[in-house]
C-alpha positions as CSV (number, residue, x, y, z in Angstrom):
1,M,-2.4,3.4,17.6
2,D,-1.7,0.3,20.1
3,V,-0.5,-2.7,18.8
4,A,-1.4,-5.2,21.0
5,A,2.9,-6.8,21.4
6,S,1.5,-10.4,22.3
7,D,1.2,-10.0,18.4
8,P,3.8,-9.8,15.9
9,I,0.8,-8.7,13.0
10,Y,-0.1,-5.1,12.6
11,P,-4.1,-5.9,13.2
12,P,-7.1,-4.1,10.9
13,R,-7.7,-0.9,12.0
14,E,-9.4,2.5,10.3
15,D,-6.5,3.1,8.1
16,S,-6.8,-0.6,7.1
17,W,-11.0,0.0,6.3
18,L,-10.4,2.8,4.4
19,L,-8.5,1.0,1.8
20,L,-11.0,-1.6,1.7
21,P,-13.4,-0.1,-0.8
22,Y,-10.8,-0.6,-3.3
23,A,-9.6,-3.7,-3.0
24,R,-13.2,-4.4,-4.5
25,V,-12.3,-5.1,-8.3
26,S,-12.8,-6.6,-11.3
27,R,-12.7,-10.0,-11.7
28,G,-9.5,-11.3,-13.5
29,T,-7.6,-8.3,-11.8
30,S,-4.2,-8.4,-11.0
31,L,-4.1,-6.5,-8.0
32,L,-0.1,-6.7,-5.6
33,E,-0.2,-5.0,-2.0
34,I,2.3,-3.5,-0.7
35,G,2.6,-4.5,3.3
36,T,0.1,-6.7,3.9
37,G,-0.5,-6.8,7.0
38,S,-3.3,-8.6,8.5
39,G,-3.8,-9.5,4.5
40,V,-7.5,-7.6,5.3
41,A,-7.5,-6.4,1.8
42,A,-6.0,-8.9,-0.3
43,L,-8.5,-11.5,1.0
44,T,-11.3,-9.1,-0.4
45,A,-9.6,-8.7,-3.3
46,A,-8.8,-12.4,-4.0
47,R,-12.9,-13.6,-2.6
48,C,-13.9,-10.8,-5.5
49,G,-12.3,-13.0,-8.3
50,A,-8.7,-11.1,-8.7
51,R,-5.5,-12.8,-9.1
52,V,-3.5,-11.4,-5.8
53,V,0.2,-11.1,-4.6
54,A,0.7,-9.8,-1.1
55,T,3.8,-9.1,0.0
56,D,5.2,-8.1,3.5
57,R,8.9,-8.4,5.1
58,N,6.7,-9.9,8.4
59,P,7.1,-13.8,7.6
60,H,4.4,-13.9,10.8
61,A,1.3,-12.4,8.4
62,L,2.5,-14.0,5.6
63,G,2.1,-17.4,6.9
64,R,-1.5,-16.6,8.5
65,L,-2.1,-15.3,5.7
66,R,-1.0,-17.5,3.6
67,R,-3.7,-20.4,6.0
68,S,-6.3,-18.6,5.6
69,A,-6.4,-18.1,1.6
70,K,-5.5,-21.8,1.2
71,T,-8.7,-22.6,2.9
72,E,-10.5,-20.1,1.3
73,H,-9.2,-21.8,-1.8
74,L,-7.9,-17.9,-2.8
75,D,-6.3,-17.4,-5.7
76,L,-3.8,-15.5,-3.8
77,E,0.5,-15.6,-3.8
78,T,2.8,-14.5,-0.8
79,V,5.8,-13.0,-1.2
80,R,8.0,-12.4,1.5
81,T,9.8,-9.6,0.1
82,D,10.8,-5.1,-0.1
83,L,8.1,-3.8,-1.1
84,A,7.5,-5.3,-4.4
85,R,11.1,-6.2,-5.3
86,G,11.4,-8.9,-8.1
87,L,7.7,-9.2,-9.1
88,G,6.2,-7.6,-12.3
89,R,3.1,-5.4,-12.9
90,F,0.1,-5.0,-12.0
91,D,-3.4,-3.3,-12.7
92,R,-4.2,-2.1,-9.3
93,I,-1.6,-1.4,-6.1
94,L,-2.6,-1.4,-2.5
95,A,-0.3,0.3,0.3
96,N,-1.0,1.3,3.8
97,P,2.3,2.3,4.7
98,P,3.7,2.9,8.0
99,Y,3.4,6.6,8.6
100,L,3.9,7.9,11.6
101,P,7.3,10.2,12.2
102,T,9.8,7.9,14.3
103,L,13.0,9.5,15.1
104,P,16.1,6.3,15.7
105,E,15.3,6.9,19.4
106,D,11.7,6.2,19.3
107,R,11.6,2.6,17.2
108,D,9.9,0.0,18.8
109,P,11.8,-2.8,20.3
110,D,10.0,-5.1,18.9
111,P,11.2,-5.2,15.2
112,W,7.6,-6.4,13.8
113,Q,5.5,-3.5,15.7
114,N,8.2,-1.3,14.9
115,L,8.1,-2.2,11.0
116,A,4.3,-1.8,10.9
117,L,4.0,2.0,12.0
118,D,7.8,3.5,11.3
119,G,7.3,5.5,8.5
120,G,11.3,7.6,9.6
121,P,11.9,11.0,10.5
122,D,9.2,12.6,8.9
123,G,6.5,9.5,8.4
124,T,7.2,9.7,4.6
125,R,9.9,7.2,4.1
126,T,8.1,3.9,2.9
127,T,5.6,6.0,1.5
128,E,8.5,7.6,-0.8
129,R,10.2,4.2,-1.5
130,I,6.6,2.9,-3.0
131,L,6.1,6.0,-5.1
132,A,9.9,5.9,-6.4
133,E,9.3,2.5,-8.1
134,L,5.7,2.0,-9.0
135,P,6.4,2.9,-12.8
136,E,7.8,-0.5,-12.6
137,H,5.1,-2.2,-11.3
138,L,2.0,-0.5,-12.7
139,A,0.5,-1.9,-15.3
140,P,-1.2,0.3,-18.4
141,Q,-3.8,2.0,-16.7
142,G,-3.1,0.9,-13.7
143,S,-3.9,2.3,-10.7
144,A,-2.3,2.7,-7.0
145,Y,-4.0,3.1,-3.8
146,L,-1.9,4.2,-1.3
147,V,-3.3,5.4,2.6
148,G,-1.6,9.3,3.9
149,S,-1.7,10.7,7.3
150,S,-1.8,14.4,8.0
151,L,1.0,13.4,10.8
152,Q,3.1,13.0,8.2
153,R,5.0,16.3,7.0
154,P,2.9,18.1,4.8
155,A,5.9,20.4,4.1
156,S,7.2,16.1,2.7
157,M,4.5,14.6,1.3
158,R,3.9,17.7,-1.2
159,R,6.9,17.3,-2.7
160,L,6.9,13.5,-3.3
161,I,3.6,14.6,-4.9
162,D,5.3,17.4,-6.5
163,R,8.0,14.5,-8.1
164,W,4.7,11.9,-8.8
165,R,3.7,15.0,-11.2
166,A,6.9,16.1,-12.9
167,R,7.3,12.9,-14.1
168,G,4.3,13.0,-15.9
169,G,2.0,10.6,-13.5
170,C,-1.3,11.4,-11.9
171,E,-2.4,12.3,-8.3
172,E,-5.9,12.0,-6.5
173,L,-7.2,12.7,-3.5
174,L,-10.1,9.9,-3.0
175,V,-10.8,9.9,0.8
176,S,-10.1,12.0,3.7
177,R,-11.3,11.1,7.3
178,S,-10.9,13.0,10.5
179,M,-9.9,11.2,13.2
180,E,-9.2,11.9,16.9
181,G,-5.4,13.6,16.5
182,E,-4.9,12.6,12.5
183,T,-6.8,13.1,9.1
184,L,-6.2,9.9,7.5
185,E,-6.5,10.0,3.7
186,V,-6.6,7.6,0.5
187,R,-4.9,8.8,-2.6
188,R,-4.8,7.3,-6.2
189,F,-1.2,7.4,-8.2
190,S,-1.8,6.7,-11.8
191,I,0.6,7.1,-15.2
192,P,-1.6,8.2,-18.1
193,S,-1.5,6.8,-20.9
194,E,0.4,7.6,-24.1
195,P,-2.1,9.1,-26.6
196,R,-2.5,7.9,-29.7
197,R,-1.0,9.4,-33.0
198,E,-3.3,10.0,-35.9
199,P,-1.6,8.6,-39.2
200,G,0.8,10.3,-41.2
201,R,1.1,12.6,-37.5
């Protein structure tokens, strides 16, 4: 993935477009995009009538997205925070976390480019943090949609999925698309509602 060094904002790429269908939601849906970057998914959801919150640590990304939302009079709030820290619960959560395996010595010297791409040594560092915090931010019957890549260490991803399931969560591979040198995926993560108990049981 080559990102133009002159632009501090990660541009929409194949992984961005793969997540986009899950941003098309019903009017009134509360939606959070973690690490919004270019904001293409957040804007798509807001144009559908969703109540959108988009987070990022990159102030350039948030500033551009805020201006776009204001121009279109969209219900979209931008929050500069780490992942979803300080936020509540949402019907739908979207995330295209950085997933490129990156050793400390290989980090991009540009902090904004590195923020968008650096997935830690096995490519799952940010994905692991998102999954750990999801139960705090998913509304009842809510779902999260996360982009992943075959470049991430398979054993590490399997460990994260197994851990999610062991906590009672559900996980489903929705789409897989082969690109040159990698396969991109979108997985849905959810927490099933407690089954209703019949009276007297």
